[in-house]
Residue frames as qw, qx, qy, qz and C-alpha x, y, z in Angstrom:
[[0.214, 0.616, -0.617, 0.442, -55.43, -161.49, 31.89],
 [0.871, -0.399, -0.141, -0.250, -56.06, -164.55, 33.95],
 [0.413, -0.711, 0.563, -0.088, -53.71, -165.65, 36.69],
 [0.896, 0.011, 0.442, 0.033, -53.74, -169.16, 35.26],
 [0.658, 0.743, -0.061, 0.108, -52.04, -167.76, 32.09],
 [0.123, 0.818, -0.492, 0.273, -48.92, -167.18, 34.11],
 [0.840, -0.393, 0.346, -0.144, -48.66, -170.53, 35.86],
 [0.684, 0.508, -0.522, 0.038, -45.56, -172.58, 35.46],
 [0.918, -0.345, -0.133, 0.142, -43.55, -175.22, 37.32],
 [0.086, 0.832, -0.485, 0.256, -40.40, -174.05, 39.12],
 [0.876, -0.046, -0.462, 0.132, -38.37, -177.17, 39.96],
 [0.614, -0.789, -0.005, 0.038, -37.12, -177.08, 43.48],
 [0.811, -0.214, 0.178, 0.515, -33.62, -178.01, 42.48],
 [0.440, 0.541, 0.233, 0.678, -33.41, -174.90, 40.27],
 [0.264, -0.941, -0.145, -0.152, -34.02, -172.42, 43.12],
 [0.514, 0.419, -0.398, 0.634, -30.72, -170.60, 43.92],
 [0.587, -0.731, -0.348, 0.025, -31.01, -170.62, 47.72],
 [0.543, -0.642, 0.095, 0.533, -27.51, -169.28, 48.26],
 [0.368, 0.896, -0.138, -0.205, -25.72, -166.65, 46.15],
 [0.861, 0.337, -0.117, 0.362, -22.71, -167.43, 44.05],
 [0.620, -0.487, -0.057, 0.613, -19.38, -166.41, 45.36],
 [0.222, -0.127, 0.329, 0.909, -18.91, -164.17, 42.32],
 [0.399, 0.524, 0.377, -0.651, -21.94, -161.98, 41.58],
 [0.440, 0.593, -0.297, -0.605, -21.36, -161.73, 37.82],
 [0.031, -0.219, 0.955, 0.199, -20.89, -165.49, 37.39],
 [0.551, 0.340, 0.597, -0.474, -24.71, -165.89, 37.27],
 [0.370, 0.271, 0.755, 0.468, -26.33, -167.04, 34.01],
 [0.207, 0.463, 0.026, -0.862, -27.89, -164.56, 31.62],
 [0.443, 0.439, 0.755, 0.203, -30.70, -165.19, 29.19],
 [0.082, 0.553, -0.071, -0.826, -31.03, -162.67, 26.42],
 [0.654, 0.593, 0.461, -0.092, -32.97, -162.21, 23.22],
 [0.291, -0.327, 0.528, 0.728, -30.66, -161.97, 20.11],
 [0.452, 0.366, -0.291, -0.760, -31.89, -161.22, 16.56],
 [0.545, 0.130, -0.758, -0.335, -32.07, -165.00, 15.86],
 [0.754, -0.394, -0.472, -0.229, -33.72, -166.00, 19.16],
 [0.603, -0.765, 0.154, -0.167, -32.97, -166.70, 22.81],
 [0.686, 0.421, -0.493, 0.329, -29.43, -167.27, 23.85],
 [0.751, -0.630, -0.145, 0.136, -27.55, -168.06, 27.01],
 [0.411, 0.633, -0.350, 0.555, -24.54, -166.16, 28.37],
 [0.546, -0.355, -0.507, 0.564, -22.98, -165.08, 31.70],
 [0.113, -0.947, -0.270, 0.134, -23.77, -161.80, 33.41],
 [0.478, -0.570, 0.272, 0.610, -20.11, -160.86, 33.13],
 [0.415, 0.147, 0.611, 0.658, -20.52, -160.88, 29.38],
 [0.170, 0.830, 0.491, -0.205, -23.20, -158.13, 29.46],
 [0.062, -0.749, 0.196, 0.630, -20.78, -155.43, 28.17],
 [0.223, -0.135, 0.778, 0.572, -20.25, -157.41, 25.01],
 [0.171, 0.539, 0.813, 0.139, -24.00, -157.29, 24.34],
 [0.009, 0.897, 0.293, -0.330, -24.28, -153.49, 24.70],
 [0.536, 0.591, 0.189, 0.572, -23.17, -150.57, 22.62],
 [0.332, -0.079, -0.199, 0.919, -21.30, -147.35, 23.49],
 [0.230, -0.168, -0.105, -0.953, -23.91, -144.76, 24.58],
 [0.561, -0.408, -0.684, -0.225, -26.36, -147.38, 25.88],
 [0.269, -0.511, 0.326, -0.749, -27.93, -146.26, 29.15],
 [0.540, -0.253, -0.797, 0.094, -28.38, -148.55, 32.20],
 [0.343, -0.586, 0.106, -0.727, -30.60, -147.28, 35.05],
 [0.478, -0.040, -0.803, 0.353, -29.95, -148.75, 38.53],
 [0.537, -0.726, -0.246, -0.354, -32.08, -148.63, 41.71],
 [0.326, 0.450, -0.569, 0.606, -29.73, -147.39, 44.56],
 [0.676, -0.557, 0.052, -0.479, -32.08, -148.33, 47.48],
 [0.201, 0.341, -0.857, 0.329, -30.71, -150.39, 50.36],
 [0.654, -0.338, -0.626, -0.256, -32.53, -153.11, 52.22],
 [0.447, -0.564, 0.374, -0.586, -33.62, -152.76, 55.82],
 [0.209, 0.009, -0.957, 0.200, -33.18, -155.69, 58.28],
 [0.428, -0.237, -0.097, -0.867, -36.97, -155.28, 58.38],
 [0.741, -0.287, -0.551, -0.253, -38.15, -158.57, 60.08],
 [0.171, -0.437, 0.615, -0.633, -38.61, -158.75, 63.86],
 [0.625, -0.236, -0.736, -0.108, -39.70, -161.62, 66.05],
 [0.117, -0.288, 0.513, -0.800, -41.32, -161.15, 69.42],
 [0.220, -0.391, -0.891, 0.077, -44.40, -161.82, 71.46],
 [0.311, -0.676, -0.264, -0.614, -47.57, -160.18, 72.64],
 [0.204, -0.478, 0.548, -0.655, -47.75, -159.18, 76.30],
 [0.860, -0.152, 0.151, -0.463, -50.14, -162.08, 76.63],
 [0.621, -0.364, 0.687, 0.101, -47.38, -164.47, 75.53],
 [0.804, 0.467, 0.369, 0.015, -48.37, -165.32, 71.88],
 [0.529, -0.231, 0.400, 0.712, -45.59, -165.13, 69.30],
 [0.402, 0.859, 0.162, -0.273, -45.59, -162.37, 66.64],
 [0.602, -0.006, 0.386, 0.699, -43.62, -161.78, 63.52],
 [0.131, 0.883, 0.149, -0.425, -43.33, -158.22, 62.24],
 [0.584, 0.229, 0.374, 0.683, -42.21, -157.01, 58.74],
 [0.036, -0.670, -0.117, 0.732, -41.73, -153.29, 58.64],
 [0.504, 0.642, 0.517, 0.257, -43.32, -151.89, 55.52],
 [0.271, 0.699, 0.072, 0.658, -42.60, -148.21, 56.01],
 [0.437, -0.293, -0.436, 0.730, -41.01, -146.04, 58.64],
 [0.016, -0.869, -0.453, -0.199, -43.43, -143.14, 59.44],
 [0.060, -0.911, 0.239, -0.331, -41.23, -141.23, 61.83],
 [0.100, 0.607, -0.732, 0.291, -38.38, -141.88, 64.20],
 [0.261, -0.149, 0.860, -0.411, -40.38, -144.29, 66.49],
 [0.680, 0.316, 0.445, -0.490, -43.40, -145.26, 64.37],
 [0.031, 0.269, -0.808, -0.523, -43.76, -147.68, 61.53],
 [0.812, 0.191, -0.019, -0.552, -46.40, -149.37, 59.35],
 [0.135, -0.362, 0.922, 0.026, -45.91, -153.09, 59.49],
 [0.762, -0.042, -0.521, -0.382, -47.27, -156.45, 58.34],
 [0.327, -0.424, 0.702, -0.470, -47.88, -158.55, 61.36],
 [0.667, 0.006, -0.700, -0.256, -48.33, -162.28, 61.77],
 [0.190, -0.240, 0.735, -0.605, -49.81, -163.70, 64.93],
 [0.017, -0.269, -0.963, 0.004, -52.39, -166.33, 66.02],
 [0.002, 0.833, 0.552, -0.042, -54.79, -163.51, 66.83],
 [0.315, 0.589, 0.070, 0.741, -54.29, -159.94, 65.52],
 [0.310, -0.342, -0.492, 0.738, -53.56, -157.53, 68.38],
 [0.022, 0.853, 0.501, 0.147, -56.04, -154.77, 68.98],
 [0.128, 0.765, -0.102, 0.623, -55.41, -151.05, 69.39],
 [0.446, -0.749, 0.274, -0.407, -53.54, -150.47, 72.64],
 [0.987, -0.126, -0.028, 0.100, -51.95, -153.89, 72.69],
 [0.171, -0.843, 0.503, 0.079, -48.22, -154.05, 73.61],
 [0.944, 0.269, -0.163, 0.099, -45.68, -156.16, 71.79],
 [0.560, -0.719, 0.382, 0.151, -42.34, -157.21, 73.26],
 [0.804, 0.525, -0.229, 0.161, -39.06, -157.72, 71.39],
 [0.397, 0.534, -0.564, 0.489, -35.49, -158.48, 72.44],
 [0.499, -0.233, -0.760, 0.346, -36.71, -160.35, 75.57],
 [0.261, -0.828, -0.484, 0.111, -38.83, -157.37, 76.59],
 [0.424, -0.327, 0.008, 0.845, -36.05, -154.74, 76.25],
 [0.076, 0.033, -0.360, -0.929, -38.09, -153.19, 73.42],
 [0.306, 0.475, 0.745, -0.355, -41.75, -152.52, 73.43],
 [0.049, -0.078, -0.491, -0.866, -44.07, -151.53, 70.69],
 [0.322, 0.379, 0.602, -0.624, -47.67, -150.25, 71.14],
 [0.215, 0.361, 0.769, 0.482, -50.28, -150.95, 68.53],
 [0.085, 0.260, 0.105, -0.956, -51.81, -147.66, 67.53],
 [0.633, 0.465, 0.301, -0.541, -54.36, -148.97, 65.01],
 [0.676, 0.231, 0.631, 0.303, -54.84, -150.24, 61.45],
 [0.227, 0.631, -0.264, -0.693, -54.04, -148.50, 58.11],
 [0.744, 0.309, -0.433, -0.405, -55.80, -150.72, 55.49],
 [0.961, -0.102, -0.258, -0.011, -54.09, -154.12, 55.99],
 [0.525, 0.380, -0.478, 0.593, -51.11, -152.73, 57.84],
 [0.596, -0.680, -0.375, 0.205, -50.57, -152.22, 61.64],
 [0.172, 0.809, -0.194, 0.528, -49.24, -148.96, 63.01],
 [0.802, -0.368, -0.323, 0.343, -46.71, -149.57, 65.76],
 [0.030, -0.906, 0.246, -0.344, -44.95, -147.04, 68.04],
 [0.825, 0.002, -0.431, 0.366, -41.63, -148.46, 69.39],
 [0.534, -0.821, -0.094, 0.178, -40.02, -147.47, 72.65],
 [0.459, -0.507, 0.367, 0.631, -36.77, -146.80, 70.73],
 [0.341, 0.602, -0.341, -0.637, -36.03, -145.38, 67.26],
 [0.929, 0.263, 0.171, -0.195, -37.21, -147.94, 64.60],
 [0.622, 0.663, -0.406, 0.094, -33.93, -147.82, 62.67],
 [0.093, -0.589, 0.717, -0.361, -31.98, -148.45, 65.83],
 [0.762, -0.106, 0.514, -0.379, -34.19, -151.38, 66.70],
 [0.884, 0.451, -0.008, -0.120, -33.87, -152.94, 63.26],
 [0.351, 0.730, -0.556, 0.186, -30.08, -152.47, 63.22],
 [0.237, -0.471, 0.756, -0.389, -29.69, -154.25, 66.55],
 [0.525, 0.023, 0.784, -0.331, -32.42, -156.95, 66.36],
 [0.700, 0.484, 0.015, -0.525, -33.85, -157.03, 62.81],
 [0.642, -0.055, 0.726, 0.241, -33.42, -159.85, 60.35],
 [0.106, 0.310, -0.545, -0.772, -32.96, -159.54, 56.57],
 [0.695, 0.305, 0.401, -0.513, -36.27, -160.24, 54.89],
 [0.089, -0.239, 0.840, 0.480, -35.18, -162.88, 52.35],
 [0.599, 0.068, -0.404, -0.688, -37.74, -163.95, 49.78],
 [0.770, -0.187, 0.439, -0.424, -40.01, -166.80, 51.21],
 [0.920, 0.336, -0.127, -0.156, -39.31, -169.08, 48.26],
 [0.286, 0.622, -0.698, 0.211, -35.67, -169.51, 49.30],
 [0.895, -0.309, -0.236, -0.217, -36.91, -171.64, 52.15],
 [0.726, 0.050, -0.437, 0.528, -33.86, -171.22, 54.38],
 [0.473, -0.766, -0.259, 0.350, -32.77, -169.46, 57.47],
 [0.224, 0.944, -0.121, 0.209, -31.16, -166.04, 57.31],
 [0.823, -0.136, -0.128, 0.536, -27.35, -166.01, 57.76],
 [0.307, -0.756, -0.019, 0.577, -25.13, -163.14, 58.96],
 [0.365, -0.124, 0.525, 0.759, -23.54, -162.92, 55.49],
 [0.182, 0.646, 0.683, 0.289, -26.98, -162.01, 54.05],
 [0.153, -0.837, -0.223, 0.477, -26.73, -158.51, 55.66],
 [0.067, -0.634, 0.394, 0.662, -24.28, -157.50, 52.87],
 [0.208, -0.038, 0.846, 0.489, -24.79, -160.10, 50.21],
 [0.155, 0.659, 0.733, 0.072, -28.51, -159.28, 49.94],
 [0.011, 0.858, 0.044, -0.512, -27.55, -155.69, 48.97],
 [0.698, 0.653, 0.075, 0.285, -26.46, -154.34, 45.64],
 [0.665, -0.134, -0.073, 0.731, -22.84, -153.02, 45.52],
 [0.157, 0.357, 0.173, 0.904, -24.14, -149.59, 44.49],
 [0.369, -0.747, -0.538, -0.128, -26.79, -149.19, 47.25],
 [0.111, 0.560, -0.241, 0.784, -26.59, -146.06, 49.34],
 [0.320, -0.211, -0.774, 0.504, -26.59, -146.31, 53.19],
 [0.146, 0.171, 0.261, -0.939, -28.63, -143.11, 53.39],
 [0.571, 0.082, -0.355, -0.735, -31.32, -144.78, 51.26],
 [0.109, 0.031, -0.977, 0.182, -31.99, -147.74, 53.53],
 [0.492, 0.104, 0.313, -0.806, -35.71, -148.18, 53.23],
 [0.635, 0.168, -0.589, -0.471, -36.45, -151.31, 51.11],
 [0.727, -0.293, 0.527, -0.328, -37.82, -154.57, 52.48],
 [0.890, 0.195, 0.382, 0.152, -36.49, -156.50, 49.49],
 [0.328, -0.469, 0.441, 0.691, -33.55, -156.03, 47.17],
 [0.606, 0.639, -0.144, -0.452, -33.91, -154.96, 43.55],
 [0.860, -0.195, 0.467, 0.069, -32.84, -158.51, 42.69],
 [0.775, 0.582, 0.076, 0.235, -31.56, -158.13, 39.15],
 [0.118, 0.902, -0.315, 0.268, -29.00, -155.67, 40.50],
 [0.737, -0.552, 0.390, -0.021, -27.50, -158.30, 42.82],
 [0.912, 0.188, 0.238, 0.276, -25.64, -159.71, 39.80],
 [0.389, 0.830, -0.136, 0.375, -23.57, -156.57, 39.26],
 [0.720, -0.483, -0.103, 0.488, -20.19, -156.21, 40.94],
 [0.097, -0.868, 0.137, 0.468, -17.67, -153.34, 40.80],
 [0.359, -0.270, 0.688, 0.570, -15.64, -154.98, 38.08],
 [0.332, 0.517, 0.742, 0.269, -18.71, -155.35, 35.88],
 [0.062, 0.930, 0.276, -0.237, -19.76, -151.72, 36.46],
 [0.229, -0.707, 0.379, 0.551, -16.30, -150.61, 35.42],
 [0.377, 0.041, 0.790, 0.482, -16.33, -152.82, 32.34],
 [0.248, 0.775, 0.580, 0.042, -19.64, -151.19, 31.38],
 [0.053, -0.921, 0.009, 0.386, -18.05, -147.73, 31.68],
 [0.338, -0.440, 0.624, 0.551, -15.08, -148.85, 29.66],
 [0.395, 0.384, 0.778, 0.304, -17.53, -150.05, 27.01],
 [0.003, 0.144, 0.239, 0.960, -18.81, -146.56, 26.80],
 [0.312, -0.599, -0.704, -0.217, -22.16, -147.29, 28.46],
 [0.130, -0.469, 0.212, -0.847, -23.80, -144.64, 30.63],
 [0.369, -0.348, -0.813, 0.286, -25.06, -145.37, 34.21],
 [0.275, -0.447, 0.022, -0.851, -27.89, -143.48, 35.96],
 [0.204, -0.128, -0.877, 0.415, -29.76, -144.03, 39.17],
 [0.492, -0.491, -0.254, -0.673, -33.25, -143.90, 40.61],
 [0.061, -0.148, 0.824, -0.544, -34.44, -144.74, 44.12],
 [0.687, -0.232, -0.363, -0.586, -37.39, -147.03, 44.56],
 [0.271, -0.316, 0.764, -0.493, -37.96, -148.44, 48.06],
 [0.469, -0.048, -0.822, -0.320, -39.23, -151.90, 47.44],
 [0.549, -0.329, 0.310, -0.703, -42.27, -152.64, 49.64],
 [0.394, -0.127, 0.888, -0.202, -43.51, -155.89, 51.18],
 [0.727, 0.437, 0.155, -0.507, -46.10, -156.09, 48.44],
 [0.391, 0.563, -0.686, -0.245, -43.35, -157.70, 46.43],
 [0.033, -0.171, 0.969, -0.174, -43.82, -160.84, 48.60],
 [0.549, 0.195, 0.499, -0.641, -47.57, -160.87, 48.45],
 [0.283, 0.150, 0.885, 0.339, -49.23, -163.51, 46.20],
 [0.339, 0.004, -0.324, -0.883, -51.85, -162.53, 43.62],
 [0.256, 0.145, 0.869, -0.399, -55.14, -163.75, 45.01],
 [0.551, 0.501, 0.196, -0.638, -57.48, -162.68, 42.23],
 [0.745, 0.278, 0.580, 0.178, -58.38, -164.82, 39.16],
 [0.475, 0.780, 0.161, 0.375, -58.04, -161.76, 36.89],
 [0.639, -0.112, -0.182, 0.739, -54.70, -160.05, 37.57],
 [0.075, 0.506, 0.180, 0.840, -56.20, -156.67, 36.74],
 [0.547, -0.710, -0.261, -0.357, -58.20, -156.87, 39.98],
 [0.757, -0.211, -0.354, 0.508, -55.05, -157.37, 42.08],
 [0.159, -0.977, 0.000, -0.141, -54.40, -154.38, 44.40],
 [0.717, 0.246, -0.298, 0.580, -50.76, -153.43, 44.53],
 [0.452, -0.742, -0.210, 0.449, -49.17, -151.58, 47.49],
 [0.290, 0.941, -0.072, 0.156, -47.74, -148.17, 46.75],
 [0.802, -0.172, -0.031, 0.572, -43.96, -147.70, 46.80],
 [0.136, -0.910, 0.057, 0.388, -41.79, -144.58, 47.32],
 [0.742, 0.364, 0.301, 0.475, -39.94, -143.46, 44.17],
 [0.086, -0.865, 0.108, 0.483, -37.43, -140.70, 43.36],
 [0.748, 0.398, 0.293, 0.443, -36.13, -139.96, 39.86],
 [0.319, -0.612, 0.058, 0.721, -33.44, -137.23, 39.84],
 [0.416, 0.820, 0.016, -0.393, -33.51, -134.65, 37.17],
 [0.020, -0.611, 0.713, 0.344, -30.12, -135.92, 35.86],
 [0.386, 0.050, 0.918, 0.073, -31.57, -139.36, 35.31],
 [0.506, 0.689, 0.439, -0.279, -34.57, -137.89, 33.41],
 [0.272, 0.822, -0.321, -0.383, -32.18, -136.02, 31.16],
 [0.204, -0.400, 0.864, 0.227, -30.08, -139.13, 30.64],
 [0.498, 0.321, 0.802, -0.069, -33.14, -141.16, 29.61],
 [0.417, 0.827, 0.125, -0.357, -34.24, -138.31, 27.21]]
């Protein structure tokens, strides 16, 4: 399982940097009995049968990226990986020199402070002067995938969410991207087709952005992610 086995060229002009106005207008590649075929996502109900089950991830994306500076003046970029409690979070941190325990970081022109409590593996543990969710809601930026190569826009706060995400489940640092292609009309068409819908919650971690740095992919260490599978979904799958 060598990393080189999975190498391919992705032409720059084929990267969809901005979403389509209509979610289900995206292209769909599917495997038919006679080989690969092309369709549109809105045609998915025609490819399924009554009684087929679709399982969706209803997590919602945090505005998890913060920009600030060290008390010494150096710039820092923070990506919240996991909220530990109201004011504490484990984060990925980018700076010219990694801050040491006891260092103070400043955000929102100094209105918000965060103290560095220590390291947990490759993550930094920060304690904020205000509740983490409150800080992110006011000053956070949506963590778009790096390969998009563009600045975040205000519209991304909702467009980089699935239509079935739950506000009380806002803990992901990336969207479950296949789900971005479903809109309410498509979900209704699936129900009319007789398909069943079920839900799990998997909070996507920042590990989804991390490159594989080992020659043998079996040696790559993945970050853990939080997952909940309701009993009703288990029964539906059975």
